C-alpha positions as CSV (number, residue, x, y, z in Angstrom):
1,X,26.8,11.8,35.5
2,X,23.9,9.5,34.5
3,X,21.4,10.4,31.9
4,X,17.7,10.1,32.4
5,X,16.4,7.7,29.7
6,X,12.9,9.1,30.0
7,X,14.1,12.6,29.2
8,X,16.1,11.3,26.2
9,X,13.0,9.6,24.9
10,X,10.9,12.7,25.4
11,X,13.4,14.8,23.5
12,X,13.6,12.2,20.7
13,X,9.8,12.2,20.4
14,X,9.8,16.0,20.2
15,X,12.5,16.0,17.5
16,X,10.7,13.3,15.5
17,X,7.5,15.4,15.7
18,X,9.3,18.5,14.3
19,X,10.6,16.5,11.3
20,X,7.2,14.9,10.8
21,X,5.5,18.2,10.7
22,X,8.1,19.6,8.4
23,X,7.4,16.8,5.8
24,X,3.6,17.3,6.1
25,X,3.9,21.0,5.6
26,X,6.2,20.5,2.5
27,X,3.7,18.1,1.0
28,X,0.7,20.4,1.7
29,X,2.6,23.3,0.1
30,X,3.1,21.1,-3.0
31,X,-0.7,20.4,-3.4
32,X,-1.2,17.2,-1.3
33,X,-4.3,17.3,1.1
34,X,-3.6,15.9,4.5
35,X,-7.0,15.7,6.3
36,X,-5.6,15.2,9.8
37,X,-1.9,16.0,10.2
38,X,-2.0,15.0,13.9
39,X,-2.8,11.3,13.0
40,X,-0.6,11.1,9.8
41,X,3.0,9.9,9.6
42,X,4.9,10.3,6.4
43,X,8.6,9.3,6.0
44,X,10.8,12.1,4.8
45,X,11.8,9.9,1.8
46,X,8.2,9.5,0.5
47,X,7.1,11.2,-2.6
48,X,3.4,12.1,-3.2
49,X,1.8,13.6,-6.3
50,X,-0.4,16.7,-6.5
51,X,-4.1,16.5,-5.6
52,X,-3.7,13.3,-3.6
53,X,-5.6,13.1,-0.4
54,X,-4.1,11.5,2.7
55,X,-6.9,10.5,5.1
56,X,-6.5,10.1,8.9
57,X,-4.5,7.4,10.5
58,X,-2.3,6.8,7.6
59,X,1.4,5.7,7.8
60,X,3.6,6.0,4.8
61,X,7.1,4.6,5.4
62,X,10.4,4.2,3.5
63,X,10.8,5.5,-0.1
64,X,7.1,5.1,-1.0
65,X,6.1,6.9,-4.2
66,X,2.4,7.8,-4.7
67,X,1.0,9.3,-7.9
68,X,-1.5,12.1,-8.5
69,X,-5.2,12.2,-7.7
70,X,-5.0,9.3,-5.2
71,X,-7.0,8.8,-2.0
72,X,-4.9,7.0,0.6
73,X,-6.6,6.0,3.8
74,X,-8.1,6.2,6.2
75,X,-6.2,3.5,8.2
76,X,-3.6,2.7,5.6
77,X,0.0,1.7,5.7
78,X,2.3,1.8,2.7
79,X,6.0,0.7,3.2
80,X,8.4,1.2,0.3
81,X,5.5,0.9,-2.2
82,X,4.9,2.4,-5.6
83,X,1.4,3.7,-6.3
84,X,0.2,4.9,-9.6
85,X,-2.2,7.8,-10.4
86,X,-5.9,7.8,-9.5
87,X,-5.6,4.9,-6.9
88,X,-8.0,4.4,-4.0
89,X,-6.2,2.6,-1.1
90,X,-7.9,2.3,2.2
91,X,-7.8,0.3,5.4
92,X,-5.0,-1.9,3.9
93,X,-1.3,-2.6,4.0
94,X,1.2,-2.7,1.2
95,X,4.9,-3.6,1.7
96,X,7.3,-3.5,-1.2
97,X,4.4,-3.7,-3.7
98,X,3.5,-1.8,-6.8
99,X,0.0,-0.7,-7.7
100,X,-0.8,0.5,-11.2
101,X,-3.0,3.5,-12.2
102,X,-6.7,3.4,-11.3
103,X,-6.3,0.6,-8.7
104,X,-8.9,0.1,-6.0
105,X,-7.5,-1.5,-2.9
106,X,-9.3,-2.3,0.3
107,X,-10.6,-2.6,2.8
108,X,-8.4,-5.0,4.8
109,X,-6.2,-6.1,1.9
110,X,-2.5,-7.1,2.4
111,X,-0.1,-6.7,-0.5
112,X,3.1,-8.4,0.4
113,X,6.6,-8.0,-1.1
114,X,7.0,-8.5,-4.9
115,X,3.4,-8.0,-5.6
116,X,2.6,-6.1,-8.8
117,X,-0.9,-4.9,-9.7
118,X,-1.3,-3.7,-13.2
119,X,-3.6,-0.8,-14.1
120,X,-7.3,-0.9,-13.0
121,X,-6.9,-3.9,-10.6
122,X,-9.4,-4.3,-7.7
123,X,-8.2,-6.0,-4.5
124,X,-11.0,-6.1,-2.0
125,X,-11.9,-7.3,1.5
126,X,-9.6,-9.7,3.2
127,X,-7.4,-10.4,0.2
128,X,-3.7,-11.2,0.5
129,X,-1.4,-11.1,-2.5
130,X,2.3,-12.3,-2.2
131,X,5.0,-12.3,-4.9
132,X,2.4,-12.2,-7.7
133,X,1.6,-10.2,-10.8
134,X,-2.1,-9.4,-11.4
135,X,-3.0,-8.4,-14.9
136,X,-4.8,-5.2,-16.1
137,X,-8.4,-4.9,-15.0
138,X,-8.5,-8.1,-13.0
139,X,-10.5,-8.3,-9.8
140,X,-9.8,-10.1,-6.5
141,X,-13.0,-9.0,-4.7
142,X,-12.8,-10.8,-1.4
143,X,-11.6,-13.6,0.9
144,X,-8.8,-14.7,-1.4
145,X,-5.1,-15.6,-1.1
146,X,-2.9,-15.3,-4.3
147,X,0.7,-16.3,-3.7
148,X,3.6,-16.9,-6.2
149,X,1.2,-16.5,-9.1
150,X,0.8,-14.7,-12.5
151,X,-2.9,-13.8,-13.1
152,X,-3.7,-12.5,-16.6
153,X,-5.8,-9.4,-17.6
154,X,-9.5,-9.2,-17.2
155,X,-9.8,-12.0,-14.6
156,X,-12.3,-12.3,-11.8
157,X,-11.0,-14.4,-9.0
158,X,-13.9,-15.7,-6.9
159,X,-14.4,-15.6,-3.2
160,X,-12.4,-18.2,-1.2
161,X,-9.8,-18.8,-4.0
162,X,-6.3,-19.9,-2.8
163,X,-3.4,-20.6,-5.2
164,X,-1.7,-23.6,-3.7
165,X,1.6,-24.2,-5.3
166,X,3.7,-26.2,-2.8
167,X,3.7,-30.0,-3.0
168,X,5.7,-30.6,0.1
169,X,9.0,-30.6,-1.8
170,X,8.9,-27.8,-4.4
171,X,7.3,-24.4,-4.7
172,X,6.1,-23.6,-8.2
173,X,4.2,-20.6,-9.8
174,X,0.6,-20.7,-10.5
175,X,-0.3,-19.2,-13.9
176,X,-3.9,-18.1,-14.7
177,X,-4.5,-16.8,-18.3
178,X,-6.4,-13.8,-19.5
179,X,-10.2,-13.4,-19.1
180,X,-10.6,-16.2,-16.6
């Protein structure tokens, strides 16, 4: 007897929706606001702090941990990320990245693996950060690529900045001090 693959997929989608709703209901019971449950997907392993608001069209995957009093979304994706308290993260993507307390990320930012943003960091429009540490209170406002770098505290990285650290043979780290 052959199985109908369409039926199997329909049943799988129905089961997935039941588990998704269960997680959303659990979070709302714990004090998380989910503005539009129909457009929100949150992995069962995710942890989200009280009084955080999850805006529509948000995808939270893997063992992502989000602190208290955050606004995530709309149009956000977090995958195995760590987010501190009081963070605003919208229309952006973070994969295996850490965001400190009071961060302001987006729109259209991409935080790639091994990125660590200290407290109070701003990452704005069309900024990509890879394998870098950005110091407390630093700003990367727009149109910037920071890769394999250590940026100090209190820096303001201007529009169009790119850290180039590959000479054709070796990749090195770029180091920018404090208050630059």
